C-alpha positions as CSV (number, residue, x, y, z in Angstrom):
1,M,57.1,172.0,-3.2
2,K,59.1,174.7,-4.9
3,K,56.0,177.0,-5.4
4,Y,55.2,176.4,-1.6
5,R,58.9,177.7,-0.7
6,A,58.6,180.9,-3.7
7,W,55.3,181.9,-1.8
8,K,56.9,181.7,1.7
9,I,59.7,183.5,0.7
10,I,57.7,186.3,-0.5
11,S,55.6,186.6,2.3
12,M,58.7,186.9,4.4
13,V,60.1,189.8,2.3
14,V,56.7,191.6,2.3
15,V,56.4,191.0,6.1
16,V,60.0,192.4,6.6
17,I,59.0,195.3,3.9
18,L,56.2,196.2,6.2
19,L,57.8,195.6,9.5
20,V,60.6,198.3,8.1
21,V,58.2,200.6,6.7
22,G,56.3,200.6,10.1
23,G,59.4,200.9,12.4
24,I,60.2,204.1,9.8
25,F,56.6,205.7,10.3
26,A,56.7,205.2,14.1
27,Y,60.1,206.3,14.6
28,T,59.2,209.6,12.4
29,Y,55.8,209.7,14.5
30,I,57.7,209.3,17.7
31,R,60.3,212.0,16.4
32,T,57.4,214.5,15.2
33,Q,55.9,214.2,18.5
34,N,58.9,215.0,20.9
35,L,59.6,217.9,18.6
36,I,56.0,219.4,18.7
37,N,55.9,218.7,22.5
38,D,59.1,220.2,23.2
39,S,57.7,223.7,21.8
40,Y,54.7,223.4,24.3
41,K,54.4,225.7,27.2
42,A,51.4,226.4,29.2
43,A,50.1,230.1,29.5
44,H,48.3,230.0,32.9
45,N,46.0,232.4,30.9
46,K,42.0,232.8,32.1
47,E,40.1,230.3,30.7
48,L,36.3,231.8,29.6
49,R,35.5,228.4,28.1
50,N,37.0,224.9,27.8
51,P,39.5,224.9,25.1
52,N,40.2,221.7,24.6
53,S,36.6,220.5,24.2
54,Q,36.8,222.6,20.9
55,I,38.7,220.7,19.4
56,T,37.8,217.6,20.5
57,N,34.2,218.4,19.2
58,N,35.5,220.1,16.1
59,K,34.1,223.9,16.9
60,P,36.0,227.0,15.9
61,I,38.9,228.4,17.9
62,S,41.0,231.4,18.3
63,V,45.0,231.4,18.8
64,L,46.5,234.5,19.6
65,L,49.8,235.0,17.1
66,L,52.7,236.6,19.1
67,G,55.8,237.7,17.5
68,T,58.6,239.0,18.7
69,D,61.9,240.1,17.4
70,T,64.1,239.3,20.7
71,G,65.8,236.3,19.6
72,A,65.6,232.8,21.2
73,F,63.0,232.0,24.1
74,N,65.7,231.3,26.5
75,R,66.4,234.9,26.6
76,T,66.4,236.9,30.1
77,E,64.8,239.9,28.1
78,R,61.1,239.3,27.2
79,G,61.1,241.8,24.8
80,R,57.4,242.9,23.4
81,T,55.5,241.3,20.9
82,D,55.1,244.0,18.2
83,T,53.2,241.6,16.1
84,M,49.7,240.3,17.4
85,I,47.5,238.6,15.4
86,L,44.2,237.3,16.8
87,A,43.1,234.0,14.4
88,T,39.8,232.7,14.4
89,I,39.8,229.4,12.9
90,N,36.3,228.0,12.0
91,P,36.1,224.5,10.4
92,R,32.1,224.5,10.1
93,S,32.2,227.8,8.0
94,E,35.7,226.9,6.3
95,Q,36.5,230.2,7.3
96,T,40.1,232.0,9.0
97,T,39.6,235.5,10.2
98,L,43.2,237.1,10.8
99,L,42.4,240.4,13.2
100,S,45.7,242.4,13.4
101,I,46.0,244.6,16.7
102,P,48.3,247.4,16.7
103,R,51.3,247.5,18.8
104,D,50.3,250.8,20.3
105,T,46.7,250.1,21.3
106,R,46.1,251.9,24.7
107,T,44.8,249.1,27.4
108,S,44.6,248.4,30.7
109,V,46.3,244.8,31.4
110,P,44.5,242.5,33.9
111,G,46.4,241.8,36.8
112,F,48.3,244.9,36.6
113,P,46.2,247.7,38.2
114,N,49.3,249.7,38.9
115,L,50.3,250.2,35.4
116,G,47.3,251.9,34.2
117,Q,47.0,252.4,30.5
118,I,49.8,250.9,28.6
119,K,50.5,249.9,25.0
120,I,49.2,246.5,24.4
121,N,52.6,245.1,23.1
122,A,54.0,245.5,26.6
123,A,51.3,243.2,28.1
124,Y,53.5,239.8,27.3
125,A,56.7,241.9,28.8
126,Y,55.7,242.6,32.1
127,G,53.5,239.1,32.5
128,S,53.6,236.3,30.2
129,T,51.7,234.8,27.4
130,G,49.4,234.2,29.3
131,T,49.0,238.1,30.6
132,A,49.1,238.9,26.6
133,M,46.1,236.4,26.1
134,N,44.1,238.0,29.0
135,T,44.5,241.5,27.4
136,V,43.6,240.8,24.1
137,Q,40.4,238.8,25.8
138,K,39.6,241.6,27.5
139,L,39.5,244.1,24.2
140,V,37.8,241.8,22.0
141,D,35.6,240.5,24.9
142,N,35.6,236.9,23.4
143,P,37.8,233.6,24.4
144,V,41.1,233.5,23.4
145,D,41.7,229.5,23.5
146,Y,45.8,229.4,22.5
147,Y,48.7,231.4,21.8
148,V,51.2,230.8,19.0
149,L,54.8,233.0,19.8
150,I,56.9,233.1,16.8
151,N,60.8,234.3,16.9
152,M,59.8,236.7,13.9
153,G,63.7,236.3,13.3
154,G,63.2,232.5,12.6
155,L,60.0,233.1,10.3
156,E,62.9,233.4,7.3
157,K,64.0,230.0,8.7
158,L,60.1,228.6,8.5
159,I,59.5,230.5,4.8
160,D,62.7,228.5,3.4
161,Q,61.5,225.2,4.6
162,V,58.5,225.3,2.8
163,D,60.5,226.5,-0.3
164,G,59.0,229.9,-0.2
165,V,55.9,231.6,-0.2
166,D,53.5,233.6,-3.2
167,V,52.4,236.8,-1.8
168,K,50.9,240.0,-3.9
169,S,52.2,243.5,-2.9
170,P,49.5,246.2,-2.1
171,L,51.8,249.1,-2.8
172,T,55.2,250.0,-4.4
173,F,58.0,250.8,-2.6
174,D,62.1,249.9,-2.1
175,F,63.4,248.5,1.2
176,A,66.5,246.9,2.2
177,G,67.7,246.2,-1.1
178,Y,63.9,244.6,-2.7
179,Q,61.6,246.5,-5.0
180,F,58.2,245.8,-5.1
181,E,55.5,246.8,-7.5
182,K,51.8,247.4,-6.4
183,G,49.5,244.1,-7.8
184,E,52.7,242.3,-8.7
185,E,52.5,239.2,-6.9
186,Y,56.0,237.6,-6.0
187,H,57.8,234.3,-4.8
188,M,59.8,235.1,-1.9
189,D,62.4,233.1,0.0
190,G,62.3,233.5,3.6
191,K,64.7,237.0,3.4
192,K,62.6,238.4,1.1
193,A,59.4,238.3,2.7
194,L,60.3,239.2,6.0
195,E,62.2,242.8,4.8
196,F,58.4,242.8,3.0
197,S,56.5,242.4,6.2
198,R,59.3,244.5,8.2
199,M,58.5,247.8,6.3
200,R,56.9,250.7,8.0
201,H,57.7,254.1,7.8
202,E,57.9,254.5,4.0
203,D,53.7,253.3,4.3
204,P,51.4,255.9,3.8
205,Q,49.0,254.3,6.2
206,G,52.3,253.3,8.8
207,D,52.0,250.4,11.2
208,Y,48.3,249.3,9.6
209,G,50.2,249.3,6.4
210,R,52.9,246.9,7.8
211,Q,50.0,244.9,10.0
212,T,48.5,244.2,6.2
213,R,51.8,243.0,4.5
214,Q,52.5,240.6,7.8
215,R,49.1,239.3,7.6
216,L,49.6,238.5,3.9
217,V,52.9,236.5,4.7
218,I,51.7,234.8,7.1
219,T,48.3,234.1,5.5
220,A,50.6,232.5,2.4
221,L,52.3,230.4,5.4
222,I,49.4,229.4,7.0
223,K,48.2,227.9,3.5
224,K,52.0,226.3,2.9
225,I,52.0,224.8,6.5
226,A,48.2,223.5,7.0
227,Q,48.5,220.2,5.0
228,P,48.8,217.1,6.7
229,S,51.9,216.5,5.4
230,T,53.3,218.9,7.7
231,L,53.6,216.4,10.6
232,A,56.3,214.4,8.4
233,N,58.4,217.4,7.5
234,T,60.9,217.0,10.5
235,A,63.2,219.8,8.8
236,L,60.4,222.0,9.2
237,L,59.4,221.1,12.6
238,E,62.9,221.1,14.0
239,E,62.6,225.2,12.7
240,L,59.2,225.4,14.3
241,N,61.1,223.9,17.5
242,K,63.6,226.6,17.8
243,N,61.1,229.6,16.9
244,V,58.0,229.0,18.0
245,Q,56.4,228.3,21.5
246,T,52.8,227.4,22.2
247,D,50.1,226.0,24.5
248,L,49.4,223.6,21.8
249,K,50.0,220.3,22.2
250,F,50.7,217.2,19.7
251,N,47.6,215.6,19.2
252,Q,45.4,219.1,19.3
253,L,48.2,220.0,16.3
254,R,47.2,216.9,14.5
255,D,43.7,217.2,15.1
256,L,43.8,220.4,13.7
257,A,45.8,219.7,10.6
258,L,43.4,216.8,9.6
259,R,40.0,218.2,10.8
260,Y,40.2,221.9,10.7
261,R,42.7,222.4,7.3
262,G,39.5,223.3,4.9
263,A,39.1,226.6,7.3
264,S,42.4,227.4,5.3
265,K,40.2,227.8,2.1
266,K,39.2,231.4,2.7
267,I,41.2,233.3,5.1
268,V,40.0,237.2,5.8
269,S,41.8,239.9,6.9
270,D,41.4,242.8,9.3
271,H,42.3,244.9,12.0
272,V,41.6,246.9,14.8
273,Q,41.6,250.6,13.7
274,G,42.9,253.0,16.4
275,R,43.2,257.0,16.5
276,G,46.8,258.3,16.8
277,Q,46.7,260.2,19.9
278,M,49.9,261.5,22.2
279,I,49.3,261.1,26.0
280,D,51.7,261.8,28.6
281,G,54.4,261.8,25.8
282,Q,53.5,258.6,24.4
283,A,52.0,257.9,21.1
284,F,49.0,255.8,21.4
285,E,46.7,254.1,19.0
286,V,43.0,254.9,20.9
287,V,40.4,252.3,19.9
288,S,36.7,254.3,20.0
289,P,33.8,252.8,21.4
290,D,32.4,252.1,18.4
291,E,35.2,250.2,17.0
292,R,35.5,248.0,19.8
293,E,31.8,247.2,19.4
294,R,32.4,246.2,15.6
295,V,35.5,244.4,16.6
296,I,33.7,242.3,19.3
297,K,30.9,241.2,16.9
298,V,33.6,240.2,14.0
299,V,35.6,237.6,16.6
300,K,32.2,236.8,18.0
301,D,30.4,235.9,14.1
302,S,33.9,234.3,13.7
303,L,33.5,232.0,16.5
304,H,29.6,230.7,15.8
């Protein structure tokens, strides 16, 4: 009888522990879901295919990363997206391709024929995230499935939440009190990483050099965030909620974290190469027909 009572007590304790752990997990799951869903905002872009079915069927997707420095998302002034990177994530080839688009790329904006040819970073300012997606979609002649709009000022806090990133400097330079040597790898906190990726005027490659450093920082951050454990890091998710807006829903992000993380093993960097040209008093990057064809092929290949 005493043995029976002992086992009964142990069983009750185990049940209580399971209920407590299950309750904590459920609370964390619901809180995570709520935090991510708070960042959701539909793009109302022109879809060339059904993006949801791409994730459901574990097929490659494209995500337009838009970076703005104009503050929180409840601002009245939209600002321009000086950072534009098209990320194609391919779980089959286990590769992610990051294609930077120069902010001064000369282009027309779908839905705004009266604007003529303008700088591509103004597409968001004149329209919306959907407008920016449609404009990039036209440039690369391939589907742009989703977007992620990042407040670049908040990037500093995101990097701090993952305990910093490791980045190798492609050149030697001093900026904002920091010194970097070509070929040296640095463990950067948020502030250092942000300044590393912002410098432009002292780079021999100008904005193209800045894009390279931005991709290095974002690549390092993706590798840190692209883990299933991220969904349980509520502090990180709270920062994402404050500084990120996207049309990816919780279930889709969960599936990406669980089923697409292999694509973070190999990250390839590329950029759209333009030619500097002054037109009507403005400095543009003009993309040649040959370069555009190359970019179209790069994106197409990365989505198959």
